[in-house]
Structures are given as C-alpha cells and as structure tokens.
C-alpha positions as CSV (number, residue, x, y, z in Angstrom):
1,X,-92.1,-57.7,46.6
2,X,-92.4,-56.3,49.9
3,X,-89.7,-55.0,51.7
4,X,-89.4,-54.7,55.4
5,X,-89.7,-51.6,56.7
6,X,-87.1,-50.6,59.3
7,X,-88.0,-47.6,61.9
8,X,-85.0,-46.2,62.9
9,X,-86.6,-45.1,66.2
10,X,-86.7,-48.8,67.4
11,X,-83.3,-49.5,66.9
12,X,-81.4,-49.1,70.3
13,X,-77.7,-47.0,70.4
14,X,-75.3,-48.0,68.5
15,X,-72.6,-50.3,70.4
16,X,-69.3,-48.9,70.9
17,X,-66.3,-50.4,72.5
18,X,-64.5,-47.7,74.1
19,X,-63.3,-49.4,77.0
20,X,-62.1,-46.4,78.7
21,X,-59.1,-45.8,76.2
22,X,-58.3,-42.2,75.5
23,X,-56.0,-41.1,72.9
24,X,-53.3,-40.9,75.2
25,X,-53.9,-44.7,77.0
26,X,-53.4,-45.7,73.1
27,X,-50.4,-43.8,72.8
28,X,-48.8,-45.2,75.3
29,X,-49.2,-48.6,74.6
30,X,-48.4,-47.9,70.9
31,X,-44.1,-46.6,71.9
32,X,-44.3,-49.0,74.7
33,X,-45.1,-52.2,72.1
34,X,-44.0,-50.2,69.0
35,X,-46.1,-50.3,65.5
36,X,-44.8,-51.1,61.9
37,X,-46.2,-50.2,58.8
38,X,-45.2,-51.4,55.6
39,X,-46.5,-51.3,52.1
40,X,-45.2,-51.4,48.2
41,X,-46.1,-49.1,45.6
42,X,-45.5,-50.5,42.5
43,X,-46.2,-48.3,39.0
44,X,-45.6,-50.3,35.9
45,X,-47.4,-49.8,32.0
46,X,-47.3,-53.0,29.8
47,X,-45.7,-54.7,32.7
48,X,-42.8,-52.7,32.4
49,X,-41.9,-51.5,36.0
50,X,-41.7,-48.1,35.9
51,X,-41.3,-47.3,39.9
52,X,-40.8,-49.2,42.9
53,X,-41.1,-47.6,46.2
54,X,-41.0,-49.5,49.3
55,X,-42.5,-48.2,52.6
56,X,-41.1,-49.4,56.2
57,X,-42.5,-47.1,59.2
58,X,-41.5,-48.2,62.7
59,X,-43.1,-46.0,65.8
60,X,-41.8,-47.2,69.6
61,X,-40.3,-45.1,72.2
62,X,-36.6,-44.2,72.1
63,X,-36.2,-46.9,75.0
64,X,-37.8,-49.7,72.9
65,X,-36.2,-49.1,69.7
66,X,-33.2,-49.6,71.7
67,X,-34.3,-52.6,73.4
68,X,-34.6,-54.2,69.6
69,X,-31.5,-52.8,68.1
70,X,-32.1,-49.7,66.7
71,X,-29.7,-46.9,67.8
72,X,-29.3,-45.1,64.2
73,X,-29.3,-41.6,65.7
74,X,-26.4,-42.3,68.4
75,X,-23.9,-43.2,66.0
76,X,-24.9,-40.4,63.0
77,X,-22.8,-37.5,63.5
78,X,-25.8,-35.2,62.6
79,X,-27.7,-36.5,65.3
80,X,-25.0,-36.9,68.1
81,X,-22.5,-34.5,69.7
82,X,-20.8,-37.9,70.6
83,X,-20.3,-39.3,67.3
84,X,-19.5,-36.2,65.8
85,X,-16.5,-35.9,67.9
86,X,-15.2,-39.3,66.7
87,X,-16.0,-38.4,62.6
88,X,-12.8,-37.3,60.7
89,X,-15.4,-35.3,58.0
90,X,-16.7,-33.8,61.1
91,X,-13.3,-32.8,62.7
92,X,-12.0,-31.8,59.3
93,X,-14.9,-29.3,59.1
94,X,-14.4,-27.8,61.7
95,X,-11.1,-27.6,61.5
96,X,-12.0,-25.8,58.4
97,X,-14.1,-23.7,60.0
98,X,-12.0,-22.4,62.5
99,X,-9.1,-21.4,60.1
100,X,-12.0,-19.4,58.2
101,X,-13.0,-17.9,61.8
102,X,-9.9,-16.8,62.4
103,X,-9.2,-15.4,58.9
104,X,-12.7,-13.6,59.5
105,X,-11.2,-12.2,62.9
106,X,-8.2,-11.0,61.3
107,X,-9.8,-9.0,58.3
108,X,-12.0,-7.6,60.8
109,X,-9.0,-6.5,62.9
110,X,-7.2,-5.0,59.8
111,X,-10.0,-3.1,58.7
112,X,-10.9,-1.6,62.1
113,X,-7.1,-0.6,62.2
114,X,-7.8,1.1,58.6
115,X,-11.1,3.1,59.5
116,X,-8.8,4.2,62.7
117,X,-6.1,5.4,60.7
118,X,-8.5,7.1,58.4
119,X,-10.4,9.0,60.4
120,X,-7.5,10.3,62.5
121,X,-6.4,12.1,59.0
122,X,-9.3,13.1,58.4
123,X,-10.2,14.5,61.9
124,X,-9.4,18.4,62.2
125,X,-6.9,19.6,64.3
126,X,-8.0,21.9,66.9
C-alpha cells in the first residue's frame, strides 16, 4: 500500500483570521456585550451523587451589568458606603467601635496621667 507523500514546503502559509482584532478589541467587545460561562461538575460513586458544583460566571462591564439588572454591589454594605449607612448591623458595629475607641482614649489618658505623676515623684529635687 502506497501512501501519498506530503511535502511541507509545497503547502502554502497557514491561514489565520486576525481581522485586525487585538486583545483590546476583543476585551472591549466582551465587556460591551457580556459573556456567560456556565458549567456543572458532579462527582458520583455507584450512582450516588457525592458532590455537585454549579458554576455560573458573568463577565461584563458595570454599565452592562446595571442594564441587565445586576447591581448587588450597590446594596451590599461591604462594597458600598451608601448601603452601609442604612444597614442596622453596620450602624450597630459603628456604635460599638466608637464606644471601644472612647474607652481606649480614656485608658490612654489615665495611663499618661499616672506616668506623669510617677515621673514627678522620681525626679530628683534640685
């Protein structure tokens, strides 16, 4: 059986389609339109599911996310200072921090006064 011989030198250049697209162009298109990546991972032994992971990833610009109704960062007190102002838990934490700060300031002042009094007692009188 004779197989045809292919000479790599006889082939033309490899055709590629860059179309003038750079990484910046592709990134701009992805952020403008958005892209969704979804997948499921399941680990089973003898038809018994041990682990199931559902992955959903959305890549888009902030403007596009707002346009499609995704704005969780605006209402999350950990990500937004405005949302934190209206969060009762955050307000309670702020009050606790203010009380702790005042306690530390009072203790610091008391210790400073004690050190000054002790230094005045130890100083040799001239």
